[in-house]
N, C-alpha and C positions, 0 to 999 in steps of 0.2 A: 775471713769468711766472704765467700764470693758474690759479689752483686747481684741484686733482684734484676730480673728482666721484667718493665710493664709489658701491657698489650700489644703498645705498638714495636716493641723490640728495643726502646731506649734503655739506658742505663739509669737507675734509681738509687745509687749508694748513698745518696741524701736524704732519701724518704722516710721518714718518720711518723709515729704515731703518737696522740696523746689519749691514753683509754681513760675514761672518767667515772670515778667510783664513788658512789653517795653511801657511807653507811655500807652495808652488808651487800650492796646491790650495784654492778654495773650496769651504767646509765647509757652513754653514748659512748661513740670513737671519734675521734676529730685529726684528720689527716695533715701534717705538718708539709707545707710546700716551701722548696726554696726560693728564695727572693720575696717572700712574704711573712710582713711580722703579724705575730697573732698575740692579742691582748685579751689578759683573763681580768675580771672583774665583775661588780654589781651592776652597773649601768648596762643600756641595752645596746647600747653602741659598738661594745665589746664583741670579739668574734666568738670566745666561749664565756657565757654569761652563767656566773653562780650566785643563785638568790639565797645569801648569808648574810646576816646584819654584820658579822665579823668579817666580810669581806668590804676593801674600800671599792669605789666606784670604778676605779682605773689600779687595780691591783699590782700586775705585772703582765711582762711580755715576754716571749720567745721569739729569736731570730737566729737565722744561720748566717755565722760570721768565719770564714777562712776554713771551711768544712767542718766546723764543730756548730751544734746546736745551742745556743747560750741563753740561761735564763737572766731575767734582770728584772729586780724588785722596784716599784714604782713609787718608792715610799709610802707605802702603804701602812694603815694605822697599825694592823695587829703582825705584819711581816708575815715573807713568804719561807717556807722551811722545806729543805731538802731530806728527808727522815728526820732526825732530829735537829740537824744544823740550819740557824737560820741564814738566809741569801742575803751577802753583804756583796754590793758591786757585781760583776758578772761571774755568773756560776756557769761552767762547762756540764751539760748533761750526758750522762753516760746511761745507757740500756739499762732498765728495770729501776732505776731512778723515780721515786716515789714523791713528788710535788704535792707540799700541804698547803692549802688554802682555806683557811677557816676550816669547817667541818668536812672539806671535801677534799679527795684524793686523786691526783692525776699520775698516771704511770707512764713515764716514756719509755717507747720502745723503739728500735727499728723494724721488727717483725712482731706481726700480732701474735704469734706462737708465744712470745716471752711475755705479755702479759698475763696468761692465763696457766702459766707454768710455775701453778705454785705446791698445792698437794698430789701425793702422787697417783690421789684417783682423778685426778683432772681429765676430761675429754678436752684434748687437743683440737681446735678447728683448724679447716683445713686452709691450706697457704695461700689459696687466692682468693679468701673472703676480704671483701674490701672495707664492709662495716659490720661491726659485730655486736650482739647484747648476751650477756651474760647475768643468771641470777645465783649468788652466794647463800648456802643457809647453812646456818649451825646444826648441830644433831642436839640431842638432848643434853649431853652434858657440857655443850659448848666447845670442846674441844676439836673434833674433827670438821674439816670443811670440805664440801662437796660440790663441785662445778658442775653445773647441768650443760650440755649442749648450747651453744648460744643462737639466735635467730640466724638462719643465712636467706640470703636473697639469692633465688636461683635464676630469675629473668629480671630484665628490665626493658620497658617500651617509652619512648620518647613521642612518637606517633602511630598512631593506628593505621593500620595498611586499609580498614574497612572503609576509611575516606579519602582515600586515594584514588583518582580518578584513572578510566582504562586499565585499571589492575584486574586479571581474571584469574582465577584458580581453576583449573579442569578437574582436579581431584575431587571426588566425592560419589555417594551413590545415586544411583538412577540418572544421572545427568545432571544433578544439580550438587553443587560443591556447597561444603559445608559452609566457606565464606559466604556464598552466594546466600544459602538459608540465613548467615547471620545478617547480611547485610538488607535482606528485605523484613529481617525482624525489629530492626534497627530503623529500618524506615517508617515502619507503622508507628513504633517507639515514640519515634521523633513528632509526629503528627499530635500523637496523643498528650505528649509534653507540652507541646505549642498549645492547647487549650485547655491546661489544667488552672485551676482559677487561683490556687496559692500555691505556696512551696510546700506543706505538707502533703497536699493530693498529688502533687507533680514527683515529690520524693518517694510516695506509696507506688506510683506507676511505673516509676524507674527501677525499684527493688523487683515488685514483681514480674518484668520484663527479665532484670537479669536473673533471679532463680529461675525463670522457665528456659534461659537459652544458655546456661553455665552451669558448672559442675558445682555449685555451690547451694547451702539451703538457709544460711543466716548471714546478716548483714546491715548496713545502717547507710544514712547520706548524713555527712557532717558538714556543715557552712559555718566560717566566721560571720560573726554579728555582720550586719550590713553596714553600720555607722563604725566598723574597726576595722583597722589595715595593718595588722600587727606581722612582726617577722617571724620567722619559724621557732626561734628559742621561747617566744612568748603564745605558742599556739593556745589558744582558746575556745577551740570547736563546739560548737553547739550541735545535739543529734536533732536533725529536723523530723526524720522518720526512721523508724526499724523494725525488721522483720524477721520471720523465721517462718518455715515449711517444716522443719523439724521438733519434736518435743524437747528444745534447748531453750536456756536461757541466752541472750544476746548479750556477750562481753565487749566493752568497749575496746575501739582499737588502743594498742600500746603506743607510750609517748616515744619510744624509738621511732617506730613505723611512720607515726602521725608527721614528726619532725624531718626524718627523711624524704619523704614524700613532699611534704608542704616545702622543703629548702630546696630540693633538687628538681620538683615539677615534673617528676617522671613516675610512671607506672611500675609497681613493683609485685611479684607474686613470690612469697616467703614461705619457708618449712620452719618447723620448731619454734613456734611464735608464741611467746607466754604472755599474758595479759599482765599488766602493770599493778592493777589493785589485787588480782589473786594471785602473782606470781606464776600463772599458767592454770589453766582450769584443768588439774590434774583430778582423776580420779583416785581410789584406791591402790591402785598397781602404780599410780607415779606417770600415766600415758595421760597426753594433753588430747583433749577432745580435738581440738581444729587439726585437721590433717596438713593444709596448707592455706593460704589467707592472700588474698589480694587487694592490694589499696591503689586507688587511682584518684591521680588530682583531677579536680573540678579546675578547668583552666579558662580564664579570660585573657588573650593575648599572654604577656608573661605574669599577670598577676592570678595567684593561685586564692580560687573562693573557698576551697573545703577538699572535701575527698570522699568517697566511695570507699567502703571498708565490707569485704564478704569474706567469706571462709564456710570451710565445710566441714560437717560434724559426723560424716558418714566414711569409714574407711575405704569403702569401694567407691566413691565418688570423689577425685584427687583434681583440682583445678590443673589445667594446663594451659600452656602459652596461648592458645586459641581463647581461651575463656578470657585470658589478660588483654588482648586484642580486644574483645568484644567489650570487655569492662572499661575500657580507655576510651572505646569509642564513645559509648553510653556517656560516660563522665563528661566528655566535651560536649554532647549535646545537651545535658544538663545543664552546662555552664551557660549556652546560648538562653535555655528557658530561666534559669536563675536572674540572669541578666536583663530579660524582658520584664518578669514580674517584678525586680528591684525599678527596672525605671518606673513601669506602671504604678508601682507603690509610690514612688516619688512624684508623679503627676499628680496621684490622688491627694498626695499632702500638700504638694502645691497647690492644687484647685482647691481644696479646704481651705489652706490659708489665705488664698485670693480672695475667696468668698467670704471669709471670715472681714479682711480688710474691706473690702467693699461693702459689706454692712455697716462696718464701721463708721468708713465715708459717707455712706448714705444716711445714717445717723446722724453725722456731724453736718453734713450739707444737706439732706434732707429736712430731718426733723426743724432744724433753725430755719430753712427756706424752702418749705413746702411748696412748689410752684407744680398745679396738676394740670393737666391738658396735651393735647395732642394737636389742638388747631393750628393753623398757620400762623395766627398771630402769635399763638403760645413761641413757637418755632421763630419767629422773628424776634422777640424777646429774648428768647434765649441767646441769642445770637449776638444780640446788643449787650447782654451782661457779660458775654466772653470778652468781646471787645471792650468794655467799659473796667472789667478787671484786669485787663491784661495794662491798662494805664495806671500804676499802682497809686499815683498823687494827683490825678486830674481830679477836679471837683465834679459830682453827679449831681443833676438835676431829674427826680421822678418825679412825673406827673399821671396825674389821674382821678377820677372822681373817688368817691368816700368809701371803701371798702373792696377796691379791686386787689388789695394784696401791696402796697408801694413799700411796706417793711419788708415783706418777703422778697423781693427784690433786691432790696439794699442789702439784706443778710447773704444773698446768691453771690452779688457783687462781691462782700468782703470774703466769703470763705472759698471763692474763687481768684482771688487776688495774692499775691506775695504777703500781704498782711494778714493771712489768715492763720497764722500761729500765733496773733496777738490779740487784745479784747475788740469786740462791735459792743458799743453804747449807743443805746435809742433815746432819744427825749422829745417827749412833745410840747411844743411852742405854745400851743392853745392851752395847755391845762393849766399855765402858770401867771401871776400878775406880773408886772415889769421886774419889780425889786426880786422877786424868788427865783426869776429866770435868769437875772445876771447872777445870782448866788449860784444856781444849779451849773451854769456854764462854767464861770470862771473862779468860782468858788470864794469862801468869804473868809476873813482873820476874824480871830477871838474878840469879840465886844465892837464887832463891824454894825450891830444894829441889836435890837432888842429881842432876846433870845439864842444871839450866838455866842454860846457859852464855850465852844470848841471851835479851833480853826477845821475848815471844810475845804475837800479836795473837789474841784469843780468837773464837769464832764470831759472838759478839754483836757486836764491833766490826768485824768482818770483813761481815756482814751489815746495815750501818748503810744506813739509806735504803731498804732491801731486805725480804726474805721470809728466816726461820731456821726449818728444819724440823727439829723432835725426834722420831726413829721411838722407839718404845717408852718412851714417857715414864713409862710405869708403872715401869720397872726403876730410876727416880731414887730414890736415896737421901733419907731426910728431910731431911739438912742439907743438902744441894743444892736440894731442893725449896723449903727457907725461903728461901735467896737467890736462888733463880730467882723465887719470888713476887713480892719486892721489883720485881726487873727488870721484871716484866710489869706492874706497878701504875705504873709509869714513874720509880723511884728510880734514882738513876746506882747502879754498882756498883764495885767494886777488883778491879784485877788480883792473883794469888794472889801474895803477898809483897810487894804495893804498897800506898801511902796515899793515891795521887792518884784521888780520883771520876772515872770515865768515861760519859758519859750517849749514849745512842745510841738512833735512831727505826728500830725492828725490827717486823714484824710476824711474829709466832709461830703456827704451823702443828705442831699435837703428832700423833702417831698412835699408837697403840696396839690390841693384841689382847687385853688383857685386859678383867676386868669389872672397872672402875674404882669402879664405885658398892660392890661387895663388898669391896675393898680397902680403901675409906674407913671402912664397917663392921668391917675388923679391924684399923684403926689403921696400914695401911700406906701410904697415900696421905692428904695433906694434904687437910681439907675444903675449907678456904678456897682453895686451889689449884685443887682440882676443879670448885667453880663458877667460878672465874677463867678456866679453860680451856673451860669448857660454857657458850661464850657461843654459836657456831656448829657445829652437830654433822652430819657428814657420814657416814651408814652406806655401808660398800660391802659388800655380800653376797657369799658366797662362789660360786664357779663353778658348783656344782651348782643353784644357786639361779636360774640365766641359762642355763639349756640352747640358748637359741636362738642364743647369742654365740660355742659352742663351733667349730661349723664355720669361723665366720669367724676365730676365734684360730686354730685349727688350720693355716688354709690362709695366714695372715699370717705364722705363724711359718717355715711350709713355705718359704714363697719367699724368706724371709731367709735359712734356712741352706742354701736351693740356690746361691743366688748366692755365698754366702761358698765352699762347697765345691765349685761346678760341677758337681755331681752331675746327671744327669738324671732328674728326678721329676716325673711329670706330675701328681701327686695321691694321694688316698687311697682305697682299695677302696671298695666299700659296706659290707661287714662291718668293716672298720677305723673307719669313721666312726661304726657303730652302738654298735662297742664302745667307742669315746670318748664318745658319747651316753649310756650307762648304766654309766659309771665314776662314782665319788661324788666323787672329787678333792680329798682333803684336804689337798692342796697346792696347790688353787686354782692360777690362772693360770700361776705359777712352774712348777709341776709340769706343767703344760700345755707349757708352752716345753721344758722337759728333757726331755719326753717324745719331742715330737717331734724336737729336735737328735738326740736319741739313735738314733730309726728312720732320720731321713736318713743316719746313716752307717753303720747297720745293713742297710738294705734293699737288695736284690740285683735287683731289678726296677726297672719304671717307675711302679709304683703302691704305695704303702705297705701290707701287710696287715697280719692282726690278729698273726702272727708277729714282726712287726718293733716290736711294742709293748710295752715291758715297763712293767707298772704295778703299783703297790705293792698292799699288804692291809691298810696301815694306817687306821685308824677315822675318820671325820671329827672334828672337833673344833666346839665349839658355836661360836657367832657372836663371843662376846668372852670366852672361858673357854679354858683349856688343857685338854688331855688328860689326864685321870687314870689312872694304872696301874691300878688296879682296874677302869676301867670297861671294859677289853680283856680282863677275866677271864672264865672259865666260872661262870655261874650257872644251876642247875638251874631251869626254869620248867615249867607245864604247856603242852601243846600251842596249849591255847586261847588263852593269853595271846602266843605266838609268832605264832600265824596273826593274832590281833589286830595286833601290833606290823606286821609284815610288810605285812598290807593297807594300814596307815595310812601305813607309810612308802612302800609303792608310789603310793597318793594324792597324799601329798607333792609325791613324785618328777615326777609327771603333771601338778601343778597342779590336781589334783582333777578332772582330765579322767577320767570316769568308764570311758567308752568305751575309753581307752588303758590305764589300768590295767588293766580286765577282760582285755583283750587279753593283758599283760605275764603276768597271773595264769593265763590259760588258763583263766577261766570265762566262764558267759555274764554280761551286762551285768543281768539281773534277779537271777541268784545274787549278784553283788557289792551289790547293794541292801539284798538280805536280811542281809546278813553286816554291812554298815553300820548296821541296824538293831537288828541283833543284839548288835553291842558299843558300840552306843551312841557310832560315829565319827562322826557329824552334827556332833557339838559342836565337833569339832576342826578342822572346815573353816573357813577363813580368811573366807569369807561369813557364816559365823554369827556372829562377832565383829564384823562391823560395823551 
């Protein structure tokens, strides 16, 4: 037998094929290449994958040795057979040997004509066929076998000339070549595809352009799922869109063509194509409706994302190589659109995920430590919270009047620190007697005192590896202060009534509205405990010192209570908001919250007015001390002193904005300047002290 000559003129005497047959249908042709070992099995890592439970994961292998093709069984469970003989050791393959693996058969040949030379009625494919597919059918008696002509690929293209720069084809009518017309249509189609909002719209645009510019009338765009990247043997394509301009039903691309295009990444023009599910859409005369088929890969670099499948059902419209060129160009353009849409969808999904995570973090940080405000004071406190949070073990002292939100600051420090994953425990020292406070802080053993029926874990143990906030630390008795100081210094403690030492890792945040320096001077607070607490200090000013935050806080509380009560209230009237801004807020943010809650209940319209606001007449306290009863009593004073104090209070209220202060006082700016010089008020200005 003379050697077969390949396209490059080289001798291919060792070239061989495996023609795969499943039941009565030829499904694929696999070319055996010298120097490459071909494995057969159920696992996806094999070159030939057989989806059969009788086939082992790695069943057999075929390789060339000393000019002979050798079949070797890889200790499979059910064995490998050639004809009726089981393969033991190395088996030398001869042309037309039928290899049986499970229910599948593989015919070994040197020429493809040998594989189909079974019945006398067989149609022999031409000798230059590289990949073939045939369907074998039984007649009514099941005796005669008729072999139809296999699919023949007539043209292949790896790159389209329509996307090559500098290429001009002068042939054509009217001075415009067919290539030029196709390039113009392709350019317009590319713009349309780039603007498509989703894959379905993009696929429909691509198919419409293809039907208009090629000799095809039916087709579809098929893509691999975005979250899958399967090998060609496991092609699982999804039909994104399908269409036809003829009165025909679309028939899905055959497994053979899909596998060939997906595996080799080349566009093909084929004839005599039969559909897998229908064995070729044949009419009563046995003719196949599709004259020719174009199948082009949708490629992103070396990765194949899917394919475009087109065919014609009109015998007068037969696709040619130019149609193959245009389809491949459209497929490459579709690949760009698919990639952009996938990225856009990934960005949208990531954005949604980030929004969800942001919402969860806001719920975690915001709900538990809702610090509302945009004033310079709040921004400074936020920066101080960040610095305090970075020092995960440092003790923090939060100072401020009652109701300013000291606990919110403590929560923000905890949930911004490395201890955020652990617990945050809060205890008010002013709400308990000395004995109960000791029990709450350090716990107690069973029987330690009357009513101690069980052992109790104290707040220090409960907050181990987390944060413990002690509010109103200035109310702690001297005895508890001494024991508390030892724990802060790292010493173990004992539960009330116990003798077993307990050591914990707790960060302490203390809060107070008292003047601790004065308490130290008066002997009410331990000096050493004060210095131990005074590592990091955060001073939270009263609400009257950050007037810019009042509208935002008031509207925040309004939305909260409107949602709770279901009342239809749109907001505050201008007079009511001015009333809130001019009030001194002795109860600070806590009082504002209660005032808004009461106003929501009492409001009878769509806006909260001044009549709905119930404000107290209590004087404000100092930033670190309590209100003394005699401070609110009447003391006779000269009018000049009263005028001086009133002007100074107005200047402080406006942040030393002289124009606003003059407006509140009802005098001219020049008159205010004279009174400031008269009463020597310039020395009281904050800028004077800098």
